[in-house]
C-alpha positions, 0 to 999 in steps of 0.5 A: 323754876326751882319746884322745891326750896330749902330755907338754910336760915330762920327768923325774918329772912327766912319768912322773908325767903318763904314769901317770895317763894310762895308767890313764884309757886315754888314749895318751901322746906324750912330747918329748924332747931328744937329752939326754933319748933314754932316759928312763924317760917316752919309754920308757914313752910310746906315741910320742916325738918329739925336739924339739931339742938339750939347751939348753931354749930349743931344746927344752922352750921351743920351742913351734913345736917343741911344736906341731909334735909334737902335729901329727904324732902327732895329740895333741889336749891337751898337759899342761905339767907344772911348770916350762918352758912350765907358766905361759907364757900366750902358749903357751897362746894358741898351743895353743888358737889350734892347736885343741888343748886346755891342760890348766890354767888359761885364758891371762888367768889365767895372765897376772894371777897371773903379775904379782905386783901384778896378782895382789895386787890381784886376791886383795885385791878377792876377799878374801884377806888379803895382806902390807901393801905398795905399791899397785903398782909403785915407780918410784924410790928416793924413792917406795920410801923414802915406802912404806917409812917408812910401813909401818916398816923392814924391807921386802922389795924384790921383782920384779914378775915371775918367782919362785924368789927371784930380784929380791927384797932385804932393807933393814932399814934406810933406809940399806939402800933404796937399794942393795936398790931398784937391786939388786932391780932389776937382777937382776929386768931380767936374771932376767926381762926386766922391771925392775919392783919393789915394797915389801913388809913383811918378816915376821920369822919367818914360815912358808910355807903354801900352799892347794891349790885346784882350779876347774872353770872355771865358778864351782865351786872346792874346796881341800885344805887346805895344804902347810908349805913352811917349810923352804927353802934360797935360797927353795927348797923341799926339805921339804914336809908335809900337814897343817902343824904349825902350824894347826888344823882351824878356821884350815885351814877358814877359810883353805881357804874363802876361797881356794876362794871367791876361785878360784870367783869367778874362774871358774878352771879346775883345779889352782892353789896360793895361797901364803902367809907364816903369822905370829902366826896371820896369812895373807899372800898372797904369789903364786898357782902357776897349775899343778900343784906339785911337792909335789903328792903330799901333798895326794893322800896325804892327800886320797886324790885324784889331782889330774892325773887331775882337771886331765885330766877339767876340760880335757876338759870332764868336769867336777870329781869332787870335792865340798868335803864329801868332801874330809876330810884322812886322816893325814899326808903328808911330801916330800922333793926327792931332788937330785942335788947335793953337799953341802954345797956344793949343786952340781949332781952329774950323772953315771952311776947305777951303782945304784938302789934305791926305799924302798917298804912301805905308805905310802911312794911314790917318784916318779922316772925314774931307773933303773940305768945312766941318765946324768943330763944336766947340763942341767936342774934337778937333781931326780931323785925325790921321797920321799912317805911317808904315815901315821897323824899327824906323829909316824908319818910321820917315823919312815916317812920314817927308815925311807924314806931307811935304804932308799933307794940312789942310787949314782954320784952324790951326792944331797941324801939325807943331808941329810933323814937328819939333819933327820928327827932333829932337835929343831926338825923333830921339834917342827914349831917353825921357820920359813922362815929356820930351815934356812939358819941350820941349815946354816951351823951344821952346815958351820961 
């Protein structure tokens, strides 16, 4: 096992990784920008290294600075968390070229899955169901029109690179396609430096369901069921749960087995998530995230595993301890993403936290790096914490979430906690009858 791990991230995920390392007897190195000098993970780590000023491009995304921090501290491995450099294939190559271990998949797997066209082709070849669409990128509006007419409108024009909803435009009819095509390409070029787009069938009322997978890099893999992430705003997840209220045990086992077999055939190493749209009983692959997900705690709660510890073991060459026959789901878990944002506009709300109290009690977990007097910097993502609850079934989990939210105190700034106070009492959320577009419609009605 590693003696010392450098955590190439910040906020709650950096603290999450630190805790797993400490429980395994591994020393930690926290890197940070000048804006994060007082961050909790920096305070708790065994060592810390300032790698630059607040802009991420000059600190957390500064590959030479990250590698230098490893060299000066003697860290043997790097855990990237999520975001920043976690899915940067070039970074993985640099890490390994310097004789360090990357706690995650190979550069090649990151590269292939980071290209949505290549990822779709790979998954299709491995027997994973995919959304009907073009065979690769489309270069002209005329080519896009041929594909769209063949599959039928509406269609989605989608960037081959990147994610987060950028470079995605819907064409409801043939008259809309030229504008959607041009807009998607321009947005993709600006956001990702790549204007390649492809065409997919646009599904009307799908759910967003993702399968957690884990491989040992040597041909063995498992799945840990699904997470339902259908409550989204602008393609960003806000509320995740495991298991999905839309799936039964047979369907879960079937799609899980398909995904586990696919990643085993790839010799995939570490944690990954295969994401689907799900409509009318059918799964349609959309992308694979080659990293730990923000919402991984709900899987940990239901399957009683520590995914970060498993990542560390596999990266250190000790192998995977999980066996498929032992991975039996127990109960129901829900996660709310608590953001420093002002409702109803969702505008970022950085500032000083004057009081903080984390909810507790049976089945309640709060992953957060904030504390009384902590000043949230304006330079990064607005996520400040994740509230996770686990109970014997979904109604009990919702009741526990309602109780936990009533205990949460974050003063001095605005947060999205009131959104979840309202959602846990909404009939559609209580029944589980919603899709990926439901929340935006609900928000429009609430603010009308």
